N, C-alpha and C positions, 0 to 999 in steps of 0.2 A: 265124204265119209263112205259113200257107196263103194268106192274103189279101194279103200284102205283094207289091208289084210294083216297088218302087223299086230293089232290089238283087238282080237275078236270080241272079248268081253266088253271092252270100252265101246266098240262099234255098236254092239247090240243095245247097250244102255243108252248110247247117244241117239240111236234111231228111235227108241221108245220116247225119248224126251223131245224128239223133233229136230234134233241137231243135224244139220246138213253138211257143215264144214267147220274145220278148226285150223288155226294158224298159231304156231308156237315158236318163240324165239328166246334165246338166252339174252339177258341184259348184261352187257360186257363194258367194262371200263379199263382201258389199257390191258386188254387180254385177260382180265380178272373177272370171273362171273360174280355179279352182285344180286342176281335174281333171274326171273323169267317172266315172260308175258305170254298169256294164252288168250287168244281171241276165238270166239265161237259165233257161228251164224245159224239162224233158224230159217233164213230166207234164200239161201243158195250158196254156191261155192265162192270163195274169195277169188278175185280175178288178178291177172298180171298187173293191172294198174293199181291195185291195192297194195302190192308188195312194197313199193318205195315208201308209201305213207306209213305202213306198219313198221318198216325198218326205222324211219325217222322217229316215230313214236317210241319205239324201243330204245333208241339212242338217247332221246331226251329223258325217258324214264330212268335209264341207267345212270345218267349224270345226276339226276335229282336224288336218286337213292344214295349214290356215292357221296354227294354233298351233305345229305342228311346224316349219314354215318360219320363223316369227318366232323361235322358240327357237334354231334353227340359226344364223340371222343374228346374233342377240344374242350367242351363244357365240363366233362368229367375231370379232365386234367386240371383245368382252372380250379374247380372245386377242391380237388385233392391237394393242390399246391397251397391253396388258401388255408385249408385245415392244417397242413404241415407247418406253414408259417406261424399260425396261431399257436400250434402245439409247441413249436420251438421257443416262442416267447415265454410260455408258461414254464417249460422245462428250464430255460435259462434263468428265470426268476427263482425257481426252486433251487437250482444249483447255487445261485448267489446267496440265498438264505442259508443253505447248508454250509457253504464256505464260511460265512460269517459266524454261524452258530458253532461249527466244529473247528474252525481255524485251519481249514485244509485247502488244498489246491482245487482247481476246477476239475481236473481228472478224478481226484479222490471224491469230490462231491458228486460227480456223475456216477461213479462206482457205487456210492451209497444209495443214490436214487435208483439206479438199476437193480441193486440188491432188493430194495423195497418192492419194486415192480415185479421181480421174479417171485418173491415170497407171497405177494398178494394175488398173483395171477390176474392182474388188471392191465389196462393200457398204461403206458408210461406217462402219457399226458394226464390221465386221471389221477395217477399217483402223485405227480408233480402238483396238480391242482389241489389235491387233498393236503399235501405237505404245506403249501402256501396258506390254505385256509386254517390249518392247525396252528401255524405260526402266527397268523393274524389274530386268532382267538386268544393266544397267550399274551399278545400285546394289549388287547382290550381290557 
């Protein structure tokens, strides 16, 4: 830090904290930045022999971050697809009930359901569920 001239305010604050050296690297995966690693020393400068260890650490950290991100995205996709499948079942059942009740085609039943959804300003799945529940109550 004693030789650094680019960041005078940081250098002054670092000196007050006893910081003698820092080493920063971007975390890259396939030339895409996924983060950064910043190492600090209170006991002396980083040496040439530390450089490869720091680079190896940064590479492993980058891969770990990329894998965690991919896992999170995949989990969200699976959850969204699961919700979509459940929603499609409910919507299909409501369409069938409307087709039977109104004596109409699947396209017309969906138009009726969509019209109800637009009037109520609710999710299509919720309107379909309410339609089914209303139909079941009339049967009981």
